[in-house]
C-alpha positions as CSV (number, residue, x, y, z in Angstrom):
1,M,0.0,0.0,0.0
2,I,1.3,3.5,-0.8
3,R,1.7,5.6,2.3
4,T,4.6,8.0,1.7
5,I,5.3,10.0,-1.4
6,G,8.3,11.9,-2.8
7,V,7.5,15.1,-4.6
8,I,9.4,16.5,-7.6
9,G,8.4,20.1,-8.3
10,A,6.8,22.5,-6.0
11,G,4.8,24.9,-8.2
12,D,1.4,26.4,-7.4
13,H,-0.6,23.4,-8.7
14,M,1.5,21.0,-6.6
15,R,1.2,23.1,-3.5
16,Q,-2.5,24.1,-3.9
17,V,-4.1,21.1,-5.5
18,L,-2.0,17.9,-5.6
19,L,-0.4,17.9,-2.1
20,P,-3.6,18.7,-0.3
21,A,-5.5,16.0,-2.3
22,A,-2.7,13.5,-1.5
23,V,-2.8,14.2,2.2
24,A,-6.6,14.1,2.2
25,A,-6.3,10.6,0.6
26,G,-4.1,9.5,3.5
27,L,-0.7,9.9,1.9
28,Q,2.2,11.6,3.6
29,P,4.8,13.7,1.7
30,S,8.2,12.6,2.9
31,V,10.7,14.5,0.7
32,V,10.3,17.4,-1.7
33,A,12.7,18.6,-4.5
34,A,12.2,21.7,-6.6
35,R,14.1,24.0,-8.9
36,T,14.9,26.3,-5.9
37,P,15.4,25.3,-2.3
38,A,13.0,28.1,-1.3
39,S,10.2,26.6,-3.3
40,A,10.8,23.2,-1.9
41,L,10.7,24.5,1.6
42,V,7.4,26.3,1.0
43,A,5.9,23.0,-0.2
44,A,7.5,20.8,2.4
45,C,7.0,22.7,5.6
46,P,3.2,22.3,6.0
47,Y,3.6,18.5,5.9
48,G,6.9,18.1,7.8
49,A,8.6,16.8,4.7
50,E,12.4,16.9,4.2
51,V,13.8,19.2,1.5
52,V,16.2,17.5,-0.8
53,S,18.4,18.9,-3.6
54,G,17.2,17.1,-6.7
55,A,15.1,14.4,-8.4
56,M,17.8,11.7,-7.8
57,D,17.5,12.4,-4.0
58,V,13.8,11.9,-4.2
59,A,14.2,8.7,-6.2
60,S,16.7,7.3,-3.7
61,A,14.5,8.2,-0.6
62,D,12.5,5.6,1.2
63,V,9.1,6.4,-0.4
64,D,6.4,4.3,-1.8
65,A,5.7,6.5,-4.8
66,I,6.9,9.7,-6.5
67,V,4.7,12.5,-7.7
């Protein structure tokens, strides 16, 4: 069962639509990577997710799925 997700990209649609929908469905964002660390931080903080530097870091994280 998918419980934790890694996130690549932290734009408006991800922050305002996809992440809230994922959390509402019972998923927990674990790591977030974005083009800038500031964007990743804005997306990660509300969910207690870790900010990582790039997509490869998300792929190597212990997550069940990547969005």
